[in-house]
N, C-alpha and C positions, 0 to 999 in steps of 0.2 A: 920299591913297591914293599915287598915284606917287611918292611920298619911301619908302612899304613895300615897292612894287614895283622900285623899283631895289636895297635895300637887298636883300632878296632873291636876286635874281641877281647885288648883290655877292658875296652867304655860296654861292653856287652856284661859282663862276666857280675862288670859295678855296677848296672841299670836293673839287673836284677832280682826283681820286687821278691821274685817264685822258688826263686834257686835259695834267697837271704834266706828268708822265713823257710826252706825248709829243710836245709844248715842248723839254722836253728833250734828248732824242734828233736829232731832229729842226734844233733851232739847233746842237750838235755836228758835226751831219750838215753842214750848211750851213753853215758857216764851215767843215770840212771843200774841203767844195767850192769854197765863191767863193773862197779863203784855200788857194788848191793850188796857186797859182809861188811864193807865200811863205814855205812850210810844207816841204816836200818839196826832201828834199838830192840828187834829182836830176833830169835831166830823158830824163822816162820811156820817150823813145826811141834814149833813145842807148846802147846793143851793146856787148858787151862778152863775145869766145865766148872769154878762158880763165877768167870768173870764172862762170862758171856754179849756175845755185842753186845758189848759196856759202851759206853759215848766215846766222843775224843776230850784225851786229856797229854795230860804233858811222858805221861809214857809212854801211847796210848796213841799216837797226831788223830790216828784215821778211827780207832774204832778198837772192835775189834769183830773176832766171826761166831761163828753161829758152837763154834764149838776151841771160843777162848782163844782164839790165834791171833799177832798181830795185823792187822792189815795191812797199812802199811808196810810189815815187814816181809808177807807177800805176795802183796802188786808190786814190788822191787826182785823177787828171783822168781818171783812168773810171768813179768815182763822177758826179764835174761837169761830164760832157759827157755823162751816162746822169742826169740829172739835169734840164740842158739841153733832153733830148729828149724830158723826158716832161713839164718845160710848158708843154715849148712845142704837145704836141698836148695836152695834158691842154685847155692855154688855146682852142687852136684848136676843138675838140668845146666848150667851153661857149658859148663863142659865137656858133658853126655848130647847137647846142643850142636854147642862151635866144631866138636872133634867127627859126625858124621856133613853137619854142612861144611865146612874145608874137605872134606876130600870125597863128596861131594862135587860140589866146584873148579873143585882142580883137576879134576880126572875124569870129570864127564862120565856119557855114554851109557856104561851098563851100569856102573855106579852111583850116578849119578840117578836114571830110571829107580833104581832100586831103590834112593833110600829116599827121593821126591816120593815117592809112594809108598814106603810106611809113615815121613812126616806127613803127607796126606791122611794117612784112614790114624793115627792119632789126633789129630782134625775134627774130628766127628766127631769124638766124642765127647764131650765136657768137662774139663782135668780132674771133676771133684769127683760127679760119679767113677772116672777112672776109678781116681785113687779112694774109695766106698768097694771097692768089690776086691781090688788087694788087701784092702786092711783088716774087708770082714773075713777076708782069707785065711790069711798070717794070723790076725786078734787080734788085740792091743799091744800098746805099750812103745817107748820113743826109737829102738832101733827099726820095724815094720814100721809106722810113723812115716818115719824118714829115707825108707829104700823106696818104698809105694807113690809116694809124692814127690821122690825127684827122677825117680822111671815114666814122669806126667809130665803132660806140661812144658819139655824141650823143644818140641817142634819150631816155635818161635820164632829161639834163636836158631837154629839151623838155617831159620829158611830165608834170617837175612845176613849170615855168612856166608850162606849159595851165593846170592843176588851182588852181593858186595863182591865176591870174589872171582866171581864171570865175571867181574870186570875187571880187577885188578892186578887176574894175570892177565890176562894184553895187552899190558903197560914198559916201556921199554927197557924199567932199569930190573922187569925179570925174566926179559929175553936175556938181555946181556946178564945174570948171575946164570940164569939155563945154559949161554957157553960155557961155560965154566967149569962144568960137567956135575958141579956139583947135581947131593942126593935131591929130588924129590921134599923128602918131610926135609930137608932143609929148608931152600924153597918153600915152600907150606905154614912154615911156624917162626920161620928165621925173617923173611922178607914178603909175604904174603895175610898170614895175618896183623902182624902193627899193622899194618896200612888196610885193612876192612875192621877193627875190630868197634869205633869212633860209635856207627852208631850204632852198638847194640850193647853202649854201657849205657844210655835212659832206659830205652825199656829193660834192663836187669834190670836198677836202679829199681821201677814202677813193679817190677816183678818180686820187690823183696814182700814189698804189704800185701801182693795177692801168697807171695808165702805164710805169710806173715796166720790172714782169715784160710786160708786151708789151714790151718797147722789149730787152729783154735775153734773151727769148725767140729774138724773131726774127734776134738777133745771134749767139745760139745754134747755130744750124738755118746758118746761112750767109746768114739775110733782113736782115739787118739794113747793123749800120755794115758800110766794108769795112776789105777784112784790112788787118791791121796799129793800129790805128785801138784804143787804150788805153780801150776800155769795157768795163764790167762781164759781161755777155754774151759778148763775145768772149774776155778773160783768161778767163771757164768752160772756154770748146768747148778754146781754145789749151791748157791746164790739162790736158785726158782725156788726153791724149797721156802724159804720164808720171804719171798722177794714183796709181797702183798706188806708188810707188813716191817721190813727194813732190806726196799729198795738198795739202799749204797753195794751193794754185798757183789749187784749185778751191772746197777751201773762203774761204777769204780772201776773196774778193770773193761765194759768195757765202751767206756772212755779212751783209756787206755790206749785199746788196740785202734781207735775213730784219729784219737795222736799221732802213735806207730804211721796207719796208712796210708793219711796225709800231709805226715813230715818227707815220707815218700815224694808218694805222689807226685810236690813240690818239684821235688832236687831234682824229677825225674824230667818232670816237666822243663823245669829250667836251663838240665842237661840240653832234655833237645834242640833249647830257641838256640843254646851254646854252639854244640855238631851239630850244628846243618850238616849236613853231605857235602850241599852246594860249595857250604864260602871254606867247608875242609880241606873239602879238593883245589881246590881253588891256593885259601891257603900253603900243603902242601905243593901242591906244580914248583909252586912262586921258591919254598924251601928246595925243594928240589935246583 
């Protein structure tokens, strides 16, 4: 029975075209971001006012921007910075959401009601609106941008974990561990969370694209990274000054953002198809 389930899971992975396409796109994007210092031809901050908005050449494969900076180098480093910020934001949201959802689902009672009310309040307002208020209060800059985006958007992760924990904590293996007299913290983090995390994985993967859009959007309106930072949203903002005559300065970073969001969306959808809660639970029960 277990062998048949594992074989079916392997076939689902092999046949999942969205998963493969997402991995391919994200693999290319991650390679460019991780190895940007090694693959780009120039320092992205190097200014050459005598070579502004030049056409592509061997020295400048995608040309230069309005300050004479290498466009390819700026795109690679802009992608690197945007993705790093987006991943930090996502990880912070997941940690906060998982912690609160785990506490609410495991203990129930007053703590559950209190955390659920906080979740409901956070869901009333769109994440970007709350982030705008926070960044507008704190001011632009990467630390403030990360802080503002990290404390919004966590509620969906908390809801997923809470609902899963409520089911998992009633399982027989949890009762057996509890009978041994171990602490609630040990039960929560060592036994319940590992068996509750599967539904969160595809949602968190999709969340990377959302975080990237938020980072770029806030930078575009001047509330994100500081001026002069090679970041995709900031590049789009600066490119609009010469957009009618030189659309590539806006289109290239925009297409890079679209590629990232599309890749993470395909990857998240593919993982959601594979990590179906009912099928994963059936596989888990057979393994137990």
